[in-house]
Every structure is written in C-alpha cells, then in structure tokens.
N, C-alpha and C positions, 0 to 999 in steps of 0.2 A: 409363720415360717415362710421363707421365700421358696417359690416353686422350684428353683434350680437346686437348692439344698435338699428339699424333700425328694426330688427325683434322684439325686445322688445317693441319699440314704436308702431309698427304696430299691434302687438298682443293685446296691451291694447285697441287700437281702435277697433280691431276685436271683442273683448268681448262685445263692445257696438253695434255691427252690422255694423260697418263702414269698408268697404274694397275696395271701388272704389274711385279713387282720380284723381283730375286734377293735372297737373304739379305744379301749384302754391300752391296747398294744401300741396304737399310733401315738398316744400321749407319751409313752416311754421313748418311742423312736424320734419324735419331733421335739421333745423337751420343751413343750409350751409352758408358759408361766401360769396360765389359768385355763379352766375348762372352757371359758368363753373364747379365748384366743385359739384353742384347739378346734372348737366348733367352727369358728370363722375360717381358719386355715383349711379345714376339711371341705367346707362349702366352696372355697376358692379352687381347691384341687379337683373337686367333683365337676365344678363348672368348667374348669380348664381341661377336662378330659384326662387327668392324671390318675384319679381314683374313681371307682364305680361304687356306689352304695347299692349293695345287692340285697340287703335285708336290714332291719333295724339294728344298728350298732355293728354291722359287718360290712367290710369294704374289700374290694379287689383292686390291686394295682393294675390299672388299665394298660400300662405300657409293658407289662410283664411278657417275657418270651414264653412263659409257661401257661398263660391264662386260658388258652383254647384247647388245652389238653383234656383228656377224658377224666383227669383227676380233679378238675376244678369243682365240680358239684360235690364230690366227696369232701374236699377240703372246706367248702362252705358249710356243709352239714356238721363236720367236726367242730368248726368254729362256733356254730350256733349252739351246740350242746357240749361245749368243752367242760370236762370234769365228769361227764356221764359216760356210761358204756353204751355204745351205739354200734349196730351191725346191720348190714344189708340183709333183708329178709323179704318175706311175703312175695308179691308179684315180681319184684326186681330179681330176687335170688332164683325163684322158680323159673323165670324166663331164661336166665343165664344157664341154667341146668337143662333147658329144653323141655321142661315139664309142662309149661303152658305155651300155647302158640302165640299169644299176643306179646309183643315186645314193647315194654314201656320206654319209649325213646326219650321223652322229655320229663320223666318222673322217676324219682328215686324213693323207694319205700324202705324204711328203716325201722327197726325196733330200738327202743332206748329205755334206759333206766330213768331218764329225765321226763319232762312233761311232754304230752302229745302236742302236735301242732303241724300246720302246713304252711310252707313258705314258697311263694312264687318268686323266683329269681330270674334274671336274664339268661341263666344257664340251664334252667329247668325247675320243676317243682320238687321240693323235698317234703316228704311226708313222714313225720315221726309218729310211731304208735308206741305207747307206754307198755312196758312189761314189768311184772312184779317178780320175775324169775331172779333167783339168787345169782350173784356175780360168778361164783364158781360153776354153777350150772350153765350160765351163758358161755363162759370161757371154754368149757369142754364140748360145746356144740357149735363152734364157729371156727373158721379157718382163715389164715392170712393168704390172700392172693396177691397178684401184682397190682395192688391199688392201696390207697391210704386206709380205707375202711375194711374191717374184717367182714366175712360173708358167712351166713348161716349154712350149715350142712343141708343137703337136700331134704332129709327127713325133718330137720328142725324148722326149715322154712315152711314146709307143709303143716307141721304142728302149730306154728305161729299163725298161719293163715286160718286154720280151723279154730284155734283158741280165741282169736279176735272176731270170729264170726263173719269172715269175708267170703265172698262168692267163690266157690271151688268147682263150679261146673266146667271150667276151662282146663282142669287138670287132666293130663294124659297119664292115666295110672300105669300103663305099660312103660312109659318113659320114666315114671317115678321109681320103678323097681329095676330098671336096666342098670347095669354097672358099667 
C-alpha cells in the first residue's frame, strides 16, 4: 500500500477516535493481497514514522491527534486482550482511589479473564493478572469512568490485591473505608 493512501485511510479512522490496531485490523483497512505484502507495507509505515509497533501484533497510528491522550495505554490493553473481560484493579485502581500513596505513573495493572502477561510499550507497562471470577461477578464489581477500561470498585481492587498475593503494606486502611 502506498503511504499516502494508508495515511488517508488512517486519518479517516482517526477522526472517529480510532488509532490503535491489531495486525488483522490493518489487513482489512489496507486491503492487501497477501500476508507478505501487508507485512512489507507495515514495515515501510513503521520505518516512515506513520505507524508505531507498540507490542507484538499491535500498532498505533503515529500521526494520530489522539495518541498522546491518557486513553492510549487503555486502548492498547484492550487491543492486546480483545474478547476478554479486562478492568483496572490492583495498584492502579487503589492509587486512583487514594488508598495507596504510590502512584504507578508508567504502569497499568489490570485483571483479565485472558492470560496473564506483561507488556512494555512506549506508553507504559501493561500488566495483566488472570482472574477466574465469573463474568457476572466481575460486572457487578466494576464501574465505568471517563476512560475506555472499566475500573474495580475500591473494595474489589483490595480483594483482588489480596487474592493474588500482592504486597499490601502500602494500603491506608483509613482511606480504604472513607466514603
């Protein structure tokens, strides 16, 4: 695919707020004839600064007007675990509630029904921790805030932290039970 045509198609999607893609999304957008030509096109677009490869099989449109927003790391996480239930929990959620004093600036801690894993991206580290909780249990203990990912309730984030055996000495128990 020619770079100008790729930029034109990506700009149209960027206007709608879409700028994080899986490899297979780009094959549909670029209409390449073969997997090899898509791989070659992506390599040229990455080299040309049009696309950023942020994780295996995940790309960010480098010219996006949205890419430096606070939502980019969330969108990368959603793309990495598309089809699974994912929510902000553990240290990331507890920090946002003011329950722990340390603020994870470059790390996003998530619970997922998918596989566990850690991804280092140019936008920060994404840490997935697997949960065996039932989907209905998950849905009743998370909230939708002003971000793409849902967030665990305060008590749920603490329960997740204890359940996975993480260090809980930083927890301010007074802040935990303040309303």
